[in-house]
C-alpha beads as a LAMMPS data file, in Angstrom:
LAMMPS data file: protein, C-alpha beads

369 atoms
368 bonds

1 atom types
1 bond types

-500.0 500.0 xlo xhi
-500.0 500.0 ylo yhi
-500.0 500.0 zlo zhi

Masses

1 110.0

Atoms # bond

1 1 1 -428.619 40.040 -142.683
2 1 1 -427.726 42.890 -140.324
3 1 1 -426.560 42.106 -136.825
4 1 1 -426.073 44.696 -134.106
5 1 1 -424.412 43.402 -130.902
6 1 1 -424.184 45.367 -127.643
7 1 1 -424.196 48.716 -129.482
8 1 1 -423.474 51.716 -127.183
9 1 1 -423.192 55.363 -128.217
10 1 1 -422.049 58.118 -125.844
11 1 1 -421.579 61.678 -127.010
12 1 1 -418.999 63.690 -125.051
13 1 1 -418.508 67.449 -125.204
14 1 1 -415.996 69.403 -123.236
15 1 1 -417.580 71.092 -120.231
16 1 1 -420.805 69.150 -120.591
17 1 1 -421.967 65.847 -119.055
18 1 1 -421.893 62.789 -121.467
19 1 1 -425.068 61.822 -123.300
20 1 1 -425.656 58.077 -123.419
21 1 1 -427.702 57.992 -126.606
22 1 1 -427.885 54.274 -127.319
23 1 1 -427.530 51.641 -124.587
24 1 1 -426.494 47.962 -125.262
25 1 1 -428.611 47.596 -128.383
26 1 1 -429.002 44.070 -129.782
27 1 1 -430.887 43.638 -133.035
28 1 1 -431.001 41.261 -136.059
29 1 1 -432.598 42.266 -139.344
30 1 1 -433.227 39.545 -141.946
31 1 1 -432.423 39.691 -145.603
32 1 1 -435.340 41.478 -147.399
33 1 1 -436.908 42.648 -144.172
34 1 1 -438.240 46.146 -143.656
35 1 1 -437.729 47.473 -140.116
36 1 1 -438.915 50.740 -138.542
37 1 1 -437.094 52.443 -135.709
38 1 1 -439.925 54.135 -133.868
39 1 1 -439.746 56.400 -130.804
40 1 1 -440.004 59.943 -129.584
41 1 1 -437.455 62.638 -130.298
42 1 1 -434.096 61.959 -128.661
43 1 1 -434.680 58.233 -128.101
44 1 1 -431.625 57.101 -130.065
45 1 1 -433.135 55.956 -133.365
46 1 1 -431.239 58.384 -135.626
47 1 1 -428.015 57.809 -133.771
48 1 1 -428.484 54.065 -134.409
49 1 1 -429.109 54.594 -138.063
50 1 1 -426.090 56.882 -138.466
51 1 1 -423.806 54.359 -136.680
52 1 1 -424.967 51.622 -139.158
53 1 1 -424.255 54.016 -142.083
54 1 1 -420.831 54.992 -140.706
55 1 1 -421.527 58.616 -140.078
56 1 1 -421.259 58.147 -136.315
57 1 1 -418.618 56.086 -134.594
58 1 1 -419.650 53.223 -132.290
59 1 1 -418.578 53.686 -128.693
60 1 1 -418.648 49.922 -128.191
61 1 1 -420.187 46.871 -129.832
62 1 1 -420.208 45.358 -133.300
63 1 1 -422.082 45.812 -136.581
64 1 1 -422.111 42.963 -139.121
65 1 1 -423.745 43.165 -142.568
66 1 1 -423.993 40.098 -144.787
67 1 1 -421.555 38.318 -142.451
68 1 1 -418.838 40.999 -142.582
69 1 1 -417.908 43.423 -139.684
70 1 1 -418.492 46.940 -140.846
71 1 1 -418.274 49.196 -137.771
72 1 1 -414.642 50.069 -138.517
73 1 1 -415.252 50.740 -142.269
74 1 1 -415.739 54.232 -143.835
75 1 1 -419.346 54.779 -145.141
76 1 1 -418.256 54.354 -148.783
77 1 1 -417.119 50.829 -148.153
78 1 1 -420.213 49.541 -146.218
79 1 1 -422.515 49.000 -149.251
80 1 1 -425.154 50.953 -147.502
81 1 1 -427.452 53.630 -149.056
82 1 1 -428.920 56.323 -146.971
83 1 1 -431.610 59.012 -147.395
84 1 1 -430.831 61.816 -144.941
85 1 1 -433.446 63.666 -142.970
86 1 1 -431.575 66.911 -143.916
87 1 1 -431.492 65.847 -147.576
88 1 1 -427.693 66.583 -148.062
89 1 1 -428.045 67.342 -151.757
90 1 1 -425.173 68.706 -153.828
91 1 1 -426.099 72.372 -154.661
92 1 1 -424.029 72.573 -157.953
93 1 1 -425.733 69.445 -159.358
94 1 1 -429.109 69.161 -160.943
95 1 1 -431.712 66.816 -159.486
96 1 1 -430.848 64.232 -162.199
97 1 1 -427.133 64.531 -161.389
98 1 1 -427.755 64.234 -157.620
99 1 1 -429.702 61.024 -158.123
100 1 1 -427.130 59.563 -160.538
101 1 1 -424.121 60.623 -158.532
102 1 1 -423.320 57.226 -156.854
103 1 1 -424.072 55.228 -159.968
104 1 1 -421.461 57.047 -162.089
105 1 1 -418.644 55.684 -159.898
106 1 1 -419.792 52.110 -160.524
107 1 1 -418.981 51.970 -164.232
108 1 1 -422.557 51.596 -165.196
109 1 1 -423.543 52.419 -168.781
110 1 1 -424.923 55.948 -169.283
111 1 1 -428.117 54.570 -170.823
112 1 1 -428.721 52.317 -167.784
113 1 1 -428.071 55.163 -165.381
114 1 1 -430.639 57.317 -167.286
115 1 1 -433.183 54.500 -167.189
116 1 1 -432.753 53.982 -163.440
117 1 1 -432.882 57.679 -162.604
118 1 1 -436.055 58.223 -164.687
119 1 1 -437.768 55.178 -163.197
120 1 1 -437.086 56.133 -159.535
121 1 1 -438.036 59.815 -160.387
122 1 1 -441.437 58.592 -161.569
123 1 1 -441.802 56.500 -158.416
124 1 1 -441.473 59.558 -156.150
125 1 1 -443.125 61.910 -158.631
126 1 1 -440.266 64.262 -159.425
127 1 1 -439.746 63.565 -163.090
128 1 1 -440.756 67.075 -163.929
129 1 1 -437.873 68.676 -161.988
130 1 1 -434.898 66.511 -163.026
131 1 1 -433.111 69.454 -164.669
132 1 1 -433.704 71.785 -161.752
133 1 1 -431.183 72.686 -159.055
134 1 1 -431.803 71.891 -155.343
135 1 1 -432.104 75.610 -154.460
136 1 1 -435.008 75.996 -156.932
137 1 1 -437.239 73.299 -155.489
138 1 1 -439.329 72.953 -152.348
139 1 1 -438.372 71.129 -149.186
140 1 1 -440.753 68.325 -149.930
141 1 1 -439.271 67.867 -153.392
142 1 1 -435.680 67.925 -151.975
143 1 1 -436.700 65.140 -149.585
144 1 1 -437.939 63.036 -152.535
145 1 1 -434.653 63.664 -154.325
146 1 1 -432.767 62.403 -151.305
147 1 1 -435.073 59.339 -151.181
148 1 1 -434.581 58.639 -154.871
149 1 1 -430.843 58.992 -154.601
150 1 1 -430.804 56.181 -152.015
151 1 1 -433.289 53.865 -153.740
152 1 1 -431.581 54.029 -157.110
153 1 1 -428.410 52.441 -155.770
154 1 1 -427.404 48.751 -155.586
155 1 1 -426.769 48.261 -151.862
156 1 1 -426.904 45.536 -149.177
157 1 1 -428.925 47.784 -146.903
158 1 1 -431.051 50.901 -147.342
159 1 1 -431.346 53.466 -144.463
160 1 1 -434.087 55.994 -144.628
161 1 1 -434.191 58.811 -141.960
162 1 1 -437.684 60.284 -141.709
163 1 1 -438.082 59.657 -145.449
164 1 1 -441.477 61.328 -145.880
165 1 1 -441.712 63.734 -142.977
166 1 1 -442.026 66.833 -145.204
167 1 1 -444.671 65.484 -147.569
168 1 1 -448.362 66.383 -147.590
169 1 1 -450.540 63.515 -146.267
170 1 1 -452.013 62.445 -149.597
171 1 1 -448.699 62.146 -151.382
172 1 1 -447.233 60.477 -148.305
173 1 1 -449.914 57.759 -148.434
174 1 1 -449.330 57.170 -152.100
175 1 1 -445.517 56.919 -151.799
176 1 1 -445.752 54.592 -148.812
177 1 1 -447.462 51.942 -150.936
178 1 1 -445.071 52.412 -153.846
179 1 1 -441.948 52.238 -151.718
180 1 1 -443.290 49.208 -149.856
181 1 1 -443.899 47.450 -153.166
182 1 1 -440.497 48.448 -154.570
183 1 1 -438.597 47.143 -151.468
184 1 1 -440.672 43.909 -151.357
185 1 1 -440.372 43.127 -155.090
186 1 1 -436.617 43.607 -155.130
187 1 1 -436.025 41.921 -151.775
188 1 1 -434.262 45.091 -150.470
189 1 1 -433.361 45.148 -146.770
190 1 1 -434.284 48.447 -145.261
191 1 1 -434.357 50.312 -141.983
192 1 1 -436.172 53.597 -141.660
193 1 1 -436.520 56.104 -138.779
194 1 1 -439.920 57.534 -137.998
195 1 1 -441.975 58.973 -135.160
196 1 1 -445.219 58.318 -137.066
197 1 1 -446.980 55.081 -136.031
198 1 1 -449.071 55.008 -139.131
199 1 1 -445.991 55.148 -141.386
200 1 1 -444.262 52.407 -139.298
201 1 1 -447.269 50.144 -139.497
202 1 1 -447.755 50.719 -143.219
203 1 1 -444.178 50.126 -144.276
204 1 1 -442.463 47.858 -141.731
205 1 1 -442.452 44.103 -141.234
206 1 1 -441.290 44.642 -137.737
207 1 1 -441.014 47.739 -135.528
208 1 1 -438.282 48.534 -133.013
209 1 1 -439.683 50.737 -130.275
210 1 1 -436.982 52.744 -128.565
211 1 1 -436.952 55.062 -125.549
212 1 1 -434.008 56.743 -123.758
213 1 1 -431.552 54.832 -125.890
214 1 1 -433.005 51.388 -124.966
215 1 1 -434.780 48.986 -127.272
216 1 1 -438.085 48.365 -125.548
217 1 1 -439.544 45.832 -127.928
218 1 1 -438.857 44.524 -131.385
219 1 1 -441.858 42.912 -133.055
220 1 1 -444.691 43.171 -135.593
221 1 1 -447.244 45.922 -135.192
222 1 1 -449.894 43.337 -134.229
223 1 1 -447.637 41.889 -131.490
224 1 1 -446.825 45.347 -130.134
225 1 1 -450.533 46.178 -129.754
226 1 1 -451.651 42.725 -128.414
227 1 1 -448.570 41.719 -126.436
228 1 1 -446.758 44.915 -125.258
229 1 1 -443.613 44.022 -123.344
230 1 1 -443.991 46.835 -120.789
231 1 1 -445.847 49.950 -119.806
232 1 1 -443.925 52.252 -122.134
233 1 1 -444.815 50.130 -125.263
234 1 1 -448.430 49.768 -124.079
235 1 1 -448.786 53.540 -123.708
236 1 1 -446.744 54.497 -126.762
237 1 1 -448.354 52.167 -129.385
238 1 1 -451.938 52.812 -130.408
239 1 1 -454.168 55.790 -131.136
240 1 1 -455.617 56.719 -128.762
241 1 1 -453.161 55.202 -126.270
242 1 1 -454.036 52.408 -123.995
243 1 1 -456.006 53.278 -120.816
244 1 1 -453.771 52.679 -117.805
245 1 1 -455.324 52.409 -114.372
246 1 1 -454.019 51.731 -110.874
247 1 1 -455.855 48.924 -109.062
248 1 1 -455.790 47.269 -105.665
249 1 1 -455.214 43.484 -105.505
250 1 1 -457.040 41.033 -103.251
251 1 1 -457.611 37.294 -103.343
252 1 1 -460.974 35.923 -104.421
253 1 1 -462.390 32.400 -104.970
254 1 1 -460.238 30.801 -107.597
255 1 1 -458.305 33.933 -108.517
256 1 1 -457.896 37.641 -107.818
257 1 1 -459.988 40.780 -107.585
258 1 1 -458.563 44.026 -109.068
259 1 1 -460.434 47.093 -107.677
260 1 1 -460.144 50.604 -108.985
261 1 1 -461.346 53.322 -106.578
262 1 1 -464.209 51.182 -105.484
263 1 1 -465.838 51.813 -108.774
264 1 1 -464.602 49.109 -111.111
265 1 1 -463.720 45.565 -110.167
266 1 1 -462.201 42.888 -112.353
267 1 1 -462.325 39.245 -111.419
268 1 1 -459.280 37.345 -112.869
269 1 1 -459.337 33.533 -112.695
270 1 1 -456.112 31.939 -111.435
271 1 1 -456.105 29.359 -114.234
272 1 1 -455.642 32.034 -116.903
273 1 1 -452.453 33.254 -115.277
274 1 1 -448.976 31.670 -115.566
275 1 1 -446.831 31.071 -112.542
276 1 1 -445.036 34.475 -112.686
277 1 1 -448.297 36.389 -112.949
278 1 1 -449.836 34.456 -110.015
279 1 1 -446.801 35.006 -107.852
280 1 1 -446.728 38.743 -108.625
281 1 1 -450.468 39.192 -107.815
282 1 1 -450.005 37.197 -104.573
283 1 1 -447.086 39.390 -103.423
284 1 1 -448.267 42.830 -104.325
285 1 1 -451.024 45.137 -103.040
286 1 1 -451.529 47.007 -106.309
287 1 1 -450.861 46.750 -110.054
288 1 1 -451.549 48.801 -113.097
289 1 1 -453.926 47.431 -115.695
290 1 1 -454.356 48.468 -119.272
291 1 1 -457.222 48.279 -121.658
292 1 1 -457.328 49.447 -125.330
293 1 1 -459.974 52.083 -126.077
294 1 1 -461.271 49.952 -128.897
295 1 1 -462.110 47.165 -126.371
296 1 1 -464.443 49.311 -124.290
297 1 1 -468.136 48.912 -125.156
298 1 1 -470.055 52.197 -125.198
299 1 1 -473.665 52.429 -123.970
300 1 1 -473.717 49.024 -122.302
301 1 1 -472.004 47.424 -119.293
302 1 1 -471.688 47.822 -115.592
303 1 1 -469.399 50.842 -115.344
304 1 1 -471.097 54.233 -115.121
305 1 1 -468.969 57.151 -116.428
306 1 1 -469.574 60.902 -116.693
307 1 1 -468.852 62.045 -120.273
308 1 1 -465.925 64.456 -120.459
309 1 1 -465.770 64.735 -124.270
310 1 1 -467.402 63.090 -127.268
311 1 1 -465.660 63.484 -130.682
312 1 1 -466.944 62.156 -133.958
313 1 1 -463.957 61.711 -136.342
314 1 1 -465.884 60.736 -139.505
315 1 1 -465.608 56.992 -139.067
316 1 1 -465.505 56.555 -135.279
317 1 1 -466.376 58.202 -131.982
318 1 1 -463.825 58.881 -129.269
319 1 1 -465.703 59.141 -125.938
320 1 1 -463.828 60.150 -122.802
321 1 1 -465.566 59.365 -119.489
322 1 1 -464.639 60.022 -115.876
323 1 1 -464.959 57.160 -113.451
324 1 1 -463.707 57.280 -109.918
325 1 1 -461.547 60.270 -110.678
326 1 1 -459.898 58.472 -113.588
327 1 1 -460.421 59.180 -117.300
328 1 1 -461.327 56.284 -119.617
329 1 1 -461.277 56.721 -123.387
330 1 1 -463.445 54.450 -125.549
331 1 1 -463.496 54.196 -129.365
332 1 1 -466.637 52.884 -131.225
333 1 1 -467.398 52.945 -134.930
334 1 1 -470.854 54.458 -134.444
335 1 1 -472.022 57.893 -133.315
336 1 1 -472.716 58.283 -129.637
337 1 1 -475.634 60.509 -128.523
338 1 1 -473.993 61.865 -125.385
339 1 1 -472.935 65.369 -124.302
340 1 1 -470.282 66.432 -121.783
341 1 1 -471.781 65.964 -118.337
342 1 1 -474.094 63.055 -119.336
343 1 1 -473.872 59.725 -117.514
344 1 1 -473.503 56.697 -119.816
345 1 1 -472.351 53.074 -119.417
346 1 1 -469.091 51.546 -120.426
347 1 1 -468.529 47.790 -120.716
348 1 1 -465.070 46.435 -119.710
349 1 1 -464.349 42.683 -120.130
350 1 1 -461.664 41.203 -117.872
351 1 1 -460.463 39.152 -120.770
352 1 1 -459.442 42.425 -122.457
353 1 1 -457.076 43.770 -119.743
354 1 1 -453.266 43.706 -119.604
355 1 1 -451.612 43.589 -116.167
356 1 1 -448.307 45.254 -115.431
357 1 1 -445.960 44.646 -112.453
358 1 1 -444.318 47.186 -110.296
359 1 1 -441.288 47.353 -112.640
360 1 1 -443.522 48.015 -115.647
361 1 1 -443.201 44.572 -117.153
362 1 1 -446.335 43.104 -118.585
363 1 1 -447.228 39.988 -116.599
364 1 1 -450.492 39.213 -118.279
365 1 1 -451.717 40.018 -121.787
366 1 1 -455.255 40.466 -122.890
367 1 1 -456.791 37.422 -124.569
368 1 1 -456.734 37.787 -128.377
369 1 1 -460.133 37.156 -129.949

Bonds

1 1 1 2
2 1 2 3
3 1 3 4
4 1 4 5
5 1 5 6
6 1 6 7
7 1 7 8
8 1 8 9
9 1 9 10
10 1 10 11
11 1 11 12
12 1 12 13
13 1 13 14
14 1 14 15
15 1 15 16
16 1 16 17
17 1 17 18
18 1 18 19
19 1 19 20
20 1 20 21
21 1 21 22
22 1 22 23
23 1 23 24
24 1 24 25
25 1 25 26
26 1 26 27
27 1 27 28
28 1 28 29
29 1 29 30
30 1 30 31
31 1 31 32
32 1 32 33
33 1 33 34
34 1 34 35
35 1 35 36
36 1 36 37
37 1 37 38
38 1 38 39
39 1 39 40
40 1 40 41
41 1 41 42
42 1 42 43
43 1 43 44
44 1 44 45
45 1 45 46
46 1 46 47
47 1 47 48
48 1 48 49
49 1 49 50
50 1 50 51
51 1 51 52
52 1 52 53
53 1 53 54
54 1 54 55
55 1 55 56
56 1 56 57
57 1 57 58
58 1 58 59
59 1 59 60
60 1 60 61
61 1 61 62
62 1 62 63
63 1 63 64
64 1 64 65
65 1 65 66
66 1 66 67
67 1 67 68
68 1 68 69
69 1 69 70
70 1 70 71
71 1 71 72
72 1 72 73
73 1 73 74
74 1 74 75
75 1 75 76
76 1 76 77
77 1 77 78
78 1 78 79
79 1 79 80
80 1 80 81
81 1 81 82
82 1 82 83
83 1 83 84
84 1 84 85
85 1 85 86
86 1 86 87
87 1 87 88
88 1 88 89
89 1 89 90
90 1 90 91
91 1 91 92
92 1 92 93
93 1 93 94
94 1 94 95
95 1 95 96
96 1 96 97
97 1 97 98
98 1 98 99
99 1 99 100
100 1 100 101
101 1 101 102
102 1 102 103
103 1 103 104
104 1 104 105
105 1 105 106
106 1 106 107
107 1 107 108
108 1 108 109
109 1 109 110
110 1 110 111
111 1 111 112
112 1 112 113
113 1 113 114
114 1 114 115
115 1 115 116
116 1 116 117
117 1 117 118
118 1 118 119
119 1 119 120
120 1 120 121
121 1 121 122
122 1 122 123
123 1 123 124
124 1 124 125
125 1 125 126
126 1 126 127
127 1 127 128
128 1 128 129
129 1 129 130
130 1 130 131
131 1 131 132
132 1 132 133
133 1 133 134
134 1 134 135
135 1 135 136
136 1 136 137
137 1 137 138
138 1 138 139
139 1 139 140
140 1 140 141
141 1 141 142
142 1 142 143
143 1 143 144
144 1 144 145
145 1 145 146
146 1 146 147
147 1 147 148
148 1 148 149
149 1 149 150
150 1 150 151
151 1 151 152
152 1 152 153
153 1 153 154
154 1 154 155
155 1 155 156
156 1 156 157
157 1 157 158
158 1 158 159
159 1 159 160
160 1 160 161
161 1 161 162
162 1 162 163
163 1 163 164
164 1 164 165
165 1 165 166
166 1 166 167
167 1 167 168
168 1 168 169
169 1 169 170
170 1 170 171
171 1 171 172
172 1 172 173
173 1 173 174
174 1 174 175
175 1 175 176
176 1 176 177
177 1 177 178
178 1 178 179
179 1 179 180
180 1 180 181
181 1 181 182
182 1 182 183
183 1 183 184
184 1 184 185
185 1 185 186
186 1 186 187
187 1 187 188
188 1 188 189
189 1 189 190
190 1 190 191
191 1 191 192
192 1 192 193
193 1 193 194
194 1 194 195
195 1 195 196
196 1 196 197
197 1 197 198
198 1 198 199
199 1 199 200
200 1 200 201
201 1 201 202
202 1 202 203
203 1 203 204
204 1 204 205
205 1 205 206
206 1 206 207
207 1 207 208
208 1 208 209
209 1 209 210
210 1 210 211
211 1 211 212
212 1 212 213
213 1 213 214
214 1 214 215
215 1 215 216
216 1 216 217
217 1 217 218
218 1 218 219
219 1 219 220
220 1 220 221
221 1 221 222
222 1 222 223
223 1 223 224
224 1 224 225
225 1 225 226
226 1 226 227
227 1 227 228
228 1 228 229
229 1 229 230
230 1 230 231
231 1 231 232
232 1 232 233
233 1 233 234
234 1 234 235
235 1 235 236
236 1 236 237
237 1 237 238
238 1 238 239
239 1 239 240
240 1 240 241
241 1 241 242
242 1 242 243
243 1 243 244
244 1 244 245
245 1 245 246
246 1 246 247
247 1 247 248
248 1 248 249
249 1 249 250
250 1 250 251
251 1 251 252
252 1 252 253
253 1 253 254
254 1 254 255
255 1 255 256
256 1 256 257
257 1 257 258
258 1 258 259
259 1 259 260
260 1 260 261
261 1 261 262
262 1 262 263
263 1 263 264
264 1 264 265
265 1 265 266
266 1 266 267
267 1 267 268
268 1 268 269
269 1 269 270
270 1 270 271
271 1 271 272
272 1 272 273
273 1 273 274
274 1 274 275
275 1 275 276
276 1 276 277
277 1 277 278
278 1 278 279
279 1 279 280
280 1 280 281
281 1 281 282
282 1 282 283
283 1 283 284
284 1 284 285
285 1 285 286
286 1 286 287
287 1 287 288
288 1 288 289
289 1 289 290
290 1 290 291
291 1 291 292
292 1 292 293
293 1 293 294
294 1 294 295
295 1 295 296
296 1 296 297
297 1 297 298
298 1 298 299
299 1 299 300
300 1 300 301
301 1 301 302
302 1 302 303
303 1 303 304
304 1 304 305
305 1 305 306
306 1 306 307
307 1 307 308
308 1 308 309
309 1 309 310
310 1 310 311
311 1 311 312
312 1 312 313
313 1 313 314
314 1 314 315
315 1 315 316
316 1 316 317
317 1 317 318
318 1 318 319
319 1 319 320
320 1 320 321
321 1 321 322
322 1 322 323
323 1 323 324
324 1 324 325
325 1 325 326
326 1 326 327
327 1 327 328
328 1 328 329
329 1 329 330
330 1 330 331
331 1 331 332
332 1 332 333
333 1 333 334
334 1 334 335
335 1 335 336
336 1 336 337
337 1 337 338
338 1 338 339
339 1 339 340
340 1 340 341
341 1 341 342
342 1 342 343
343 1 343 344
344 1 344 345
345 1 345 346
346 1 346 347
347 1 347 348
348 1 348 349
349 1 349 350
350 1 350 351
351 1 351 352
352 1 352 353
353 1 353 354
354 1 354 355
355 1 355 356
356 1 356 357
357 1 357 358
358 1 358 359
359 1 359 360
360 1 360 361
361 1 361 362
362 1 362 363
363 1 363 364
364 1 364 365
365 1 365 366
366 1 366 367
367 1 367 368
368 1 368 369
């Protein structure tokens, strides 16, 4: 198990203001669990990974792996394997020698080293370049060498920094499945950094969403979509992103009425709200609501929209419609016979809306069907 407690990282440069890259991060990763650090560029995910590996110092806080404190240990003593985003291969060594480098210091038999190297090379499809040098292979091949060098080791934790960012989509999809199976079959604990939601969903058991150095939510992909903790997670997770709309709040019989620009009204029963949500709606004049594009019915319903765009993506239509000066995006599995400028109907069910308070915290989740 990996435990991060109150981890802070501040970068200081002479003549420049300090950069607070990671802020009071708390996280636990179970043995055999695969975790993704997901966020936009500069959110602190790579700094977090490098602090765990020992390539960045911890400004404050503690890191424990398998019950032992490691934040003060050099990288070589942490029992952590890492695949670097920048590859960090040894130029004078062949691909085979790069992959085998860490194994040679562990007094492993030469035949066993060769077996492991060739097995992991087949896994990432680089068996044909084992005798090549790093300068003679492509960036995508170098990335796979770096990945193989980490996966071939015996470690308590595997850290993968954008492990497949340079690969073409077809190969990336194949390797995701192979690496997921390898990690699961061997019970390997792994953390990987990515900005790709598809990669995070395909590989990870849980996803840690970060922004501005702060852990926003740490949960399964399903929970992040159905129960986002706040506005940032709601808008960041999902493709296309969640529709977010400002609404006015008023009391109605047995509940509340949420009105958007006098065009769209949602009736929310009081008995489906907890005490915090009821109190928030009683005390505020407006809230933001969110609805997933996949939850909007196209061609039926009470909301009339003017089509802004209509895209068929091969297996689904993305229809953007303007309503009361706001843009709503709907996703449907069938083709939609509508052109920009046409008026069509959207169906929005109050049970499918999330409600966010003034501080961005989600106070009511959509009902899960």
